[in-house]
C-alpha positions in Angstrom: 19.0 -7.4 2.3 16.6 -8.4 5.0 14.2 -10.9 3.2 11.3 -9.4 5.0 12.1 -6.0 3.3 12.5 -7.7 0.0 9.0 -9.3 0.4 7.5 -5.9 1.3 9.0 -4.1 -1.7 8.0 -6.9 -4.1 4.5 -6.9 -2.7 4.3 -3.2 -3.4 5.6 -3.7 -6.9 2.9 -6.3 -7.5 0.2 -3.9 -6.2 1.4 -1.3 -8.8 1.4 -3.9 -11.6 -2.1 -5.1 -10.6 -3.7 -1.6 -10.2 -2.1 -0.3 -13.4 -3.3 -3.3 -15.3 -6.9 -2.5 -14.2 -6.4 1.0 -15.6 -4.8 -0.2 -18.8 -1.7 1.8 -18.1 1.5 0.2 -19.5 4.6 0.0 -17.3 8.0 -1.6 -17.3 10.8 -2.8 -15.0 14.4 -1.8 -15.9 17.6 -0.4 -14.4 16.4 -1.6 -10.9 13.2 0.4 -11.0 9.6 0.2 -12.0 8.2 3.0 -14.2 4.9 4.0 -15.7 4.7 4.7 -19.4 1.6 6.9 -19.1 -0.1 9.1 -16.5 -0.7 7.0 -13.3 -3.9 7.0 -11.2 -3.9 9.5 -8.3 -1.8 8.6 -5.3 0.5 6.5 -7.4 4.1 7.3 -8.4 5.5 7.2 -11.9 8.8 5.7 -10.6 9.4 3.1 -7.9 13.0 2.0 -7.0 13.3 -1.8 -6.6 16.9 -1.9 -5.5 18.9 0.3 -3.1 20.7 3.1 -4.9 21.8 6.7 -4.5 22.2 7.0 -8.2 19.3 9.2 -9.5 19.8 9.5 -13.2 17.6 6.6 -14.2 14.8 7.7 -11.9 15.0 11.3 -13.2 15.0 10.1 -16.8 11.9 8.0 -16.2 10.1 10.9 -14.5 11.1 13.4 -17.1 8.0 13.1 -19.4 5.7 14.0 -16.5 5.2 17.6 -15.4 3.6 16.7 -12.1 4.5 13.3 -10.6 6.0 11.5 -7.7 9.0 9.1 -7.2 8.8 6.4 -4.6 12.3 5.5 -3.3 11.8 2.2 -1.7 15.0 2.4 0.3 15.3 6.1 1.2 18.6 6.6 -0.5 17.8 9.1 -3.3 18.1 12.9 -2.8 16.0 14.7 -5.4 15.9 18.0 -3.6 18.1 19.7 -6.2 16.1 18.3 -9.1 12.8 20.1 -8.7 11.3 17.5 -6.2 10.1 18.0 -2.7 10.0 15.2 -0.1 6.3 14.5 0.4 6.7 12.0 3.3 9.1 9.6 5.0 7.5 6.2 5.5 8.7 2.9 7.0 8.2 -0.6 5.7 6.8 -2.9 8.4 6.4 -6.6 8.9 4.3 -8.8 11.3 5.0 -12.5 11.7 2.2 -14.9 11.2 -0.2 -15.5 14.1 0.0 -18.9 15.6 -3.5 -19.0 17.1 -6.3 -20.7 15.2 -8.1 -18.5 12.7 -11.4 -17.1 13.9 -14.2 -15.0 12.5 -13.8 -11.4 11.4 -13.8 -8.9 14.3 -17.1 -7.4 15.3 -18.1 -4.7 12.8 -15.8 -5.8 10.1 -16.7 -7.4 6.8 -15.5 -7.9 3.2 -16.8 -5.4 0.7 -18.7 -7.4 -1.9 -20.9 -4.8 -3.6 -20.0 -1.9 -5.9 -22.2 0.6 -4.0 -20.3 -0.2 -0.8 -17.0 0.3 -2.6 -18.3 3.6 -3.9 -18.8 4.8 -0.3 -15.5 3.2 0.7 -13.7 5.2 -2.0 -15.5 8.4 -1.1 -14.4 8.1 2.5 -10.8 7.3 1.5 -10.5 9.8 -1.4 -9.8 7.0 -3.9 -12.7 7.5 -6.3 -11.6 6.4 -9.8 -8.4 5.0 -8.3 -9.5 1.7 -6.8 -11.9 0.8 -9.5 -14.9 -1.6 -9.2 -13.2 -4.3 -11.3 -10.8 -4.8 -8.4 -13.7 -6.3 -6.4 -13.5 -9.4 -8.5 -9.7 -9.5 -8.6 -8.3 -12.6 -7.0 -5.5 -10.8 -5.2 -7.7 -8.0 -3.6 -9.9 -7.9 -0.6 -11.5 -4.7 0.5 -12.4 -4.6 4.2 -14.8 -2.2 5.9 -15.7 -1.4 9.4 -19.3 -0.3 10.1 -20.7 1.8 12.9 -22.9 4.8 13.5 -25.0 3.9 10.5 -22.2 3.8 7.9 -18.6 3.0 7.1 -16.1 4.2 9.8 -12.9 2.5 8.6 -11.4 0.4 5.9 -8.3 -1.4 4.6 -7.1 -3.5 1.6 -5.6 -6.9 1.7 -3.5 -7.6 -1.3 -2.2 -11.1 -1.9 0.9 -11.1 -4.1 1.4 -14.8 -3.5 4.0 -16.4 -1.3 4.2 -16.4 2.5 3.0 -12.8 3.1 0.0 -10.5 2.4 0.1 -6.8 2.0 -2.0 -4.5 4.2 -2.5 -1.1 2.8 -4.9 1.8 2.3 -6.0 1.8 5.9 -8.4 4.6 6.9 -10.8 5.8 9.5 -13.3 8.6 9.9 -12.2 11.8 11.5 -11.1 11.7 15.2 -10.8 8.0 15.1 -7.9 5.6 14.6 -8.1 2.0 13.4 -7.2 -0.8 15.8 -4.1 -2.7 14.5 -5.2 -5.7 16.5 -8.5 -5.8 14.6 -6.6 -5.5 11.3 -4.4 -8.4 12.2 -7.4 -10.4 13.2 -8.9 -9.7 9.8 -5.8 -10.9 8.1 -5.6 -14.0 10.2 -9.3 -14.8 9.5 -9.1 -14.3 5.8 -5.5 -15.3 5.0 -4.6 -17.6 8.0 -0.9 -18.5 8.5 0.4 -15.5 6.5 2.8 -12.8 7.5 1.8 -9.2 6.9 3.9 -6.5 5.2 3.2 -2.9 4.3 4.4 0.6 5.0 3.1 3.5 7.1 4.1 6.9 8.6 3.2 9.2 11.4 0.6 8.2 14.0 -0.5 5.1 12.0 3.1 3.8 12.0 3.4 4.3 15.7 0.2 2.3 16.2 1.5 -0.6 14.1 4.8 -0.7 15.9 3.0 -0.7 19.3 0.9 -3.7 18.0 4.0 -5.8 17.3 4.9 -4.8 13.8 8.7 -4.5 13.2 10.2 -1.6 11.2 12.3 -2.8 8.2 13.6 0.4 6.6 12.6 3.7 5.0 10.5 4.6 2.0 10.6 8.2 0.8 8.2 9.7 -1.7 9.3 12.7 -3.7 6.9 15.0 -5.6 7.0 17.8 -8.1 
């Protein structure tokens, strides 16, 4: 396996473990997959594969207690279309090498969220109210970023630091009719976590923008929902 892909999948696993811990939701890793033992927060799956496999029995068994749920296949090898699931989206894991230039200040308009009232607005804009909870502001592995303009927040992202040589960039968003600048996101990473590689996943227009900015595609992630 490409070590960059392994890093991206492991970073996503650590995100799940960290977020679920803040919600007090138990979870376990077994049979090459992570699974939740209680209802997850919105936008989070109940099962995440951690190794490539087309064998679906363990994933289906783990999802069985949940009427409505999703399964994140980190390697795009499962086919759950005959098991009551619909493919929600096809995403792609991405990687960007560390930037060699000296670290500078955050790009103009960007800052780190450091107040709960700002996070409340951030969550309203991103539809993550009660998902990315206020206690994450003080979590050592999370940095919430926001871009300001037109009198309010116009964009955001999360840097999640699972340790090691890479940081995870996720939950990027922008107000309607606007797209985030990947160059600005990379500059934020380099300012706050200099010398680190960047991993994550995206799909659609946001994926195209990242690839144009020098990110490399690593492989598929498919999310199934029922």
